Residue frames as a rotation matrix with the C-alpha (Angstrom) as fourth column:
UNK 1
0.134 0.030 -0.990 -5.01
0.912 -0.394 0.112 -22.48
-0.387 -0.918 -0.081 -11.73
UNK 2
0.725 0.171 0.667 -5.47
0.465 -0.836 -0.291 -18.77
0.508 0.521 -0.686 -12.34
UNK 3
-0.390 -0.860 -0.330 -2.51
0.901 -0.284 -0.327 -16.53
0.187 -0.425 0.886 -11.62
UNK 4
0.412 0.513 -0.753 -3.34
0.685 -0.719 -0.116 -13.25
-0.601 -0.468 -0.648 -9.85
UNK 5
0.642 -0.153 0.751 -2.97
0.551 -0.589 -0.591 -10.23
0.533 0.794 -0.294 -12.05
UNK 6
-0.393 -0.919 -0.042 -0.05
0.747 -0.292 -0.597 -7.96
0.536 -0.266 0.802 -11.30
UNK 7
-0.422 0.314 0.851 -2.35
-0.351 -0.922 0.166 -5.11
0.836 -0.229 0.499 -10.28
UNK 8
0.730 0.679 -0.074 -4.12
-0.201 0.317 0.927 -7.37
0.653 -0.662 0.368 -7.74
UNK 9
0.377 -0.687 -0.622 -0.75
0.839 0.538 -0.085 -8.40
0.393 -0.489 0.779 -6.35
UNK 10
-0.631 -0.586 0.509 0.34
0.373 -0.804 -0.463 -4.78
0.681 -0.102 0.725 -6.07
UNK 11
0.045 0.727 0.685 -2.85
-0.502 -0.576 0.645 -3.74
0.864 -0.373 0.339 -4.40
UNK 12
0.835 0.225 -0.502 -2.58
0.214 0.707 0.674 -6.64
0.507 -0.670 0.542 -1.90
UNK 13
-0.096 -0.956 -0.276 1.07
0.884 0.046 -0.465 -5.70
0.458 -0.289 0.841 -1.23
UNK 14
-0.563 -0.078 0.823 0.08
-0.046 -0.991 -0.126 -2.13
0.825 -0.109 0.554 -0.55
UNK 15
0.539 0.801 0.262 -2.65
-0.426 -0.009 0.905 -3.25
0.727 -0.599 0.336 1.90
UNK 16
0.682 -0.336 -0.649 -0.27
0.632 0.719 0.291 -5.60
0.369 -0.609 0.703 3.75
UNK 17
-0.438 -0.891 0.120 2.39
0.717 -0.427 -0.551 -2.88
0.542 -0.155 0.826 4.00
UNK 18
-0.266 0.450 0.852 -0.14
-0.341 -0.871 0.354 -0.40
0.902 -0.196 0.385 5.19
UNK 19
0.817 0.526 -0.239 -1.33
-0.038 0.461 0.886 -2.78
0.576 -0.715 0.396 7.92
UNK 20
0.290 -0.790 -0.540 2.27
0.896 0.422 -0.136 -3.43
0.336 -0.444 0.831 8.99
UNK 21
-0.592 -0.563 0.576 3.19
0.401 -0.826 -0.396 0.30
0.699 -0.003 0.715 9.05
UNK 22
0.070 0.733 0.676 0.00
-0.460 -0.578 0.674 1.33
0.885 -0.359 0.297 10.87
UNK 23
0.853 0.225 -0.471 0.50
0.259 0.601 0.756 -1.36
0.453 -0.767 0.454 13.52
UNK 24
-0.028 -0.935 -0.354 4.11
0.950 0.085 -0.300 -0.27
0.310 -0.345 0.886 14.05
UNK 25
-0.857 -0.498 0.134 3.68
0.469 -0.861 -0.198 3.54
0.214 -0.107 0.971 13.92
UNK 26
-0.269 0.853 -0.448 -0.02
0.521 -0.262 -0.812 4.26
-0.810 -0.452 -0.374 14.39
UNK 27
0.529 0.600 0.600 -2.26
0.832 -0.225 -0.508 6.21
-0.169 0.768 -0.618 12.04
UNK 28
0.979 -0.085 -0.187 -0.63
-0.100 -0.993 -0.068 9.62
-0.179 0.085 -0.980 12.56
UNK 29
0.176 -0.982 0.065 2.91
-0.471 -0.026 0.882 8.16
-0.864 -0.185 -0.467 12.50
UNK 30
-0.179 -0.182 0.967 2.35
0.648 0.718 0.255 6.41
-0.741 0.672 -0.011 9.13
UNK 31
-0.055 0.164 -0.985 2.77
-0.604 -0.791 -0.098 8.25
-0.795 0.590 0.142 5.89
UNK 32
0.897 0.442 -0.009 2.00
-0.252 0.495 -0.832 7.06
-0.363 0.748 0.555 2.42
UNK 33
0.387 -0.837 -0.388 5.68
-0.814 -0.112 -0.570 7.36
0.434 0.536 -0.724 1.54
UNK 34
-0.364 -0.460 0.810 6.53
-0.826 0.562 -0.052 4.74
-0.431 -0.688 -0.584 4.27
UNK 35
0.351 0.596 0.722 4.08
-0.142 0.796 -0.588 2.32
-0.926 0.104 0.364 2.72
UNK 36
0.957 -0.058 -0.283 5.30
-0.282 0.017 -0.959 2.94
0.061 0.998 0.000 -0.89
UNK 37
0.062 -0.998 0.018 8.93
-0.983 -0.064 -0.172 2.60
0.172 -0.007 -0.985 0.17
UNK 38
-0.192 -0.102 0.976 8.18
-0.614 0.788 -0.038 -0.81
-0.765 -0.607 -0.214 1.72
UNK 39
0.498 0.494 0.712 6.53
0.286 0.682 -0.673 -2.11
-0.818 0.539 0.198 -1.48
UNK 40
-0.648 -0.756 -0.090 8.71
0.204 -0.287 0.936 -0.09
-0.734 0.588 0.340 -3.97
UNK 41
-0.005 0.748 0.663 5.72
0.995 0.073 -0.074 1.41
-0.104 0.659 -0.745 -5.69
UNK 42
-0.867 -0.290 0.404 5.56
0.356 -0.929 0.099 4.95
0.347 0.230 0.909 -7.19
UNK 43
-0.804 0.527 -0.276 3.19
0.017 -0.443 -0.896 7.37
-0.595 -0.725 0.348 -5.61
UNK 44
-0.474 0.657 -0.587 1.00
-0.880 -0.386 0.278 7.68
-0.044 0.648 0.760 -8.64
UNK 45
-0.611 0.213 -0.763 0.37
-0.106 0.933 0.345 3.93
0.785 0.291 -0.547 -8.59
UNK 46
-0.917 0.240 -0.320 -0.92
0.362 0.156 -0.919 4.21
-0.170 -0.958 -0.230 -4.97
UNK 47
-0.524 0.748 -0.408 -3.64
-0.467 -0.653 -0.596 6.65
-0.712 -0.122 0.692 -6.15
UNK 48
-0.537 0.407 -0.739 -4.71
-0.656 0.349 0.669 4.23
0.530 0.844 0.079 -8.94
UNK 49
-0.569 0.276 -0.775 -5.77
0.413 0.911 0.022 1.81
0.712 -0.307 -0.632 -6.18
UNK 50
-0.031 0.476 -0.879 -6.80
0.996 -0.055 -0.065 4.15
-0.080 -0.878 -0.472 -3.37
UNK 51
0.569 0.338 0.749 -8.09
0.494 -0.869 0.017 7.72
0.657 0.360 -0.662 -3.17
UNK 52
0.264 -0.454 0.851 -6.22
-0.701 -0.697 -0.154 8.48
0.663 -0.555 -0.502 0.06
UNK 53
-0.798 -0.601 -0.044 -4.57
-0.375 0.554 -0.743 6.96
0.471 -0.577 -0.667 3.15
UNK 54
-0.496 0.671 0.551 -8.04
-0.727 0.027 -0.686 6.78
-0.476 -0.741 0.475 4.67
UNK 55
0.353 0.621 -0.700 -9.36
-0.904 0.419 -0.085 4.65
0.241 0.663 0.709 1.84
């Protein structure tokens, strides 16, 4: 069985946290910082995976 790479796990965690925050607070009520705080990921790492919140 192949283990998911750490970067894939981080990306998936960011997506899941984003979905959760957006469903709770809506698009305009959700900031990238809220998503990052939920996953404990530095801001620079977010931009390695996504160009912006819209991505």
